[in-house]
TIFI-278917 format. One record per residue (C-alpha): x, y, z; residue in one letter. Coordinates in pm, whole numbers, plus 32768, in hexadecimal, padded with zeros to 4 digits. Example, Ala and Ser with C-alpha at 12.3 -4.5 7.8 and 13.67 -1.06 7.14 Angstrom:
BEGIN
<site east="84CE" north="7E3E" up="830C" fifi="A"/>
<site east="8557" north="7F96" up="82CA" fifi="S"/>
//
This chain:
BEGIN
<site east="46C5" north="60FD" up="8413" fifi="X"/>
<site east="480C" north="60F3" up="8325" fifi="X"/>
<site east="481F" north="5FE2" up="81E0" fifi="X"/>
<site east="495D" north="5F40" up="81BD" fifi="X"/>
<site east="4A05" north="5F9D" up="8090" fifi="X"/>
<site east="4AC9" north="5ECF" up="7FA1" fifi="X"/>
<site east="4B8A" north="5F0A" up="7E86" fifi="X"/>
<site east="4BF4" north="5E38" up="7D63" fifi="X"/>
<site east="4D67" north="5E0E" up="7D27" fifi="X"/>
<site east="4D5A" north="5EFD" up="7BEC" fifi="X"/>
<site east="4CC5" north="6004" up="7CDB" fifi="X"/>
<site east="4E0D" north="5FC0" up="7DB2" fifi="X"/>
<site east="4F1C" north="5FE6" up="7CBA" fifi="X"/>
<site east="4E70" north="60E6" up="7C75" fifi="X"/>
<site east="4E57" north="61D2" up="7DCD" fifi="X"/>
<site east="4FCE" north="612E" up="7E19" fifi="X"/>
<site east="5082" north="6203" up="7CD1" fifi="X"/>
<site east="4FD6" north="6334" up="7D3E" fifi="X"/>
<site east="50A8" north="6421" up="7DF3" fifi="X"/>
<site east="509A" north="641F" up="7F77" fifi="X"/>
<site east="4FC5" north="6595" up="7F93" fifi="X"/>
<site east="4EE7" north="64C7" up="7EB3" fifi="X"/>
<site east="4EF9" north="6397" up="7F38" fifi="X"/>
<site east="4E71" north="6476" up="8097" fifi="X"/>
<site east="4D8C" north="64F7" up="7FBC" fifi="X"/>
<site east="4CDE" north="63FF" up="7F6A" fifi="X"/>
<site east="4D05" north="632B" up="80BB" fifi="X"/>
<site east="4C55" north="643A" up="8159" fifi="X"/>
<site east="4B3E" north="6459" up="8037" fifi="X"/>
<site east="4AF0" north="62C0" up="804F" fifi="X"/>
<site east="4AD4" north="62D0" up="819F" fifi="X"/>
<site east="49EA" north="63D7" up="81A8" fifi="X"/>
<site east="492E" north="6300" up="809A" fifi="X"/>
<site east="4908" north="61D0" up="8158" fifi="X"/>
<site east="4827" north="62C0" up="8255" fifi="X"/>
<site east="4758" north="62F7" up="8144" fifi="X"/>
<site east="4783" north="626F" up="8053" fifi="X"/>
<site east="461D" north="6319" up="7F38" fifi="X"/>
<site east="4660" north="6489" up="7EBA" fifi="X"/>
<site east="467E" north="6595" up="7FBE" fifi="X"/>
<site east="46F0" north="66EC" up="7FF0" fifi="X"/>
<site east="4843" north="6651" up="8099" fifi="X"/>
<site east="48E6" north="6594" up="7F5C" fifi="X"/>
<site east="48CD" north="65B0" up="7DDE" fifi="X"/>
<site east="47E3" north="6483" up="7DBA" fifi="X"/>
<site east="46EA" north="6439" up="7C5A" fifi="X"/>
<site east="4645" north="6321" up="7C44" fifi="X"/>
<site east="4690" north="6295" up="7AB8" fifi="X"/>
<site east="4560" north="6277" up="79DD" fifi="X"/>
<site east="44B9" north="6162" up="796E" fifi="X"/>
<site east="45CF" north="60A7" up="7A7C" fifi="X"/>
<site east="45B0" north="6030" up="7BA9" fifi="X"/>
<site east="46FE" north="60FF" up="7BBD" fifi="X"/>
<site east="4796" north="6272" up="7C77" fifi="X"/>
<site east="48A5" north="6318" up="7C64" fifi="X"/>
<site east="494D" north="63EA" up="7D5F" fifi="X"/>
<site east="4A11" north="64D8" up="7D06" fifi="X"/>
<site east="4B85" north="6536" up="7D8D" fifi="X"/>
<site east="4C42" north="6647" up="7CBD" fifi="X"/>
<site east="4C6D" north="65C3" up="7B65" fifi="X"/>
<site east="4C79" north="6445" up="7BCB" fifi="X"/>
<site east="4B06" north="6380" up="7BD1" fifi="X"/>
<site east="4ACF" north="623C" up="7CA2" fifi="X"/>
<site east="4991" north="616C" up="7C05" fifi="X"/>
<site east="492E" north="60A3" up="7D1F" fifi="X"/>
<site east="4789" north="5FF6" up="7D61" fifi="X"/>
<site east="46C8" north="5FE2" up="7EA4" fifi="X"/>
<site east="4663" north="5ED8" up="7F28" fifi="X"/>
<site east="4560" north="5F06" up="8080" fifi="X"/>
<site east="4535" north="5D9E" up="80D0" fifi="X"/>
<site east="4653" north="5D9C" up="8145" fifi="X"/>
<site east="46FB" north="5ED0" up="8177" fifi="X"/>
<site east="47D5" north="5EE0" up="8093" fifi="X"/>
<site east="48BE" north="5FB9" up="7F94" fifi="X"/>
<site east="48FF" north="5F03" up="7E5C" fifi="X"/>
<site east="49FC" north="5FC9" up="7DB8" fifi="X"/>
<site east="4A52" north="5F54" up="7C62" fifi="X"/>
<site east="4B22" north="6056" up="7B91" fifi="X"/>
<site east="4BFE" north="6183" up="7BC5" fifi="X"/>
<site east="4CB6" north="6239" up="7AEE" fifi="X"/>
<site east="4D0D" north="63A4" up="7A3C" fifi="X"/>
<site east="4BDF" north="649C" up="7A11" fifi="X"/>
<site east="4BE0" north="644C" up="788C" fifi="X"/>
<site east="4BFB" north="62C2" up="7842" fifi="X"/>
<site east="4B38" north="6272" up="7967" fifi="X"/>
<site east="49B3" north="6264" up="78C8" fifi="X"/>
<site east="4A56" north="61A2" up="7798" fifi="X"/>
<site east="4A59" north="6053" up="781A" fifi="X"/>
<site east="493F" north="60AC" up="7976" fifi="X"/>
<site east="4954" north="5F2C" up="79E4" fifi="X"/>
<site east="4A9A" north="5E69" up="7934" fifi="X"/>
<site east="4B69" north="5E0C" up="7A6E" fifi="X"/>
//
């Protein structure tokens, strides 16, 4: 049972600006995320406190997403560098 991953424009733009090696690493992590978007031993995922959002850590990059279980959808709401991501968790 695999989830569908939906990336917003901001996340796609962020990923496209990374180096080839970083893109491969991000792509690999996002592929694993589709199989299990909840915290697990394979990926560094945490639920953000007081929100419905989760955070995926890939090296110094952070990806904030929401899980819509009844539709099997992962909605990526933001992607940024480690220091900048938490300033505007939900800004698009």
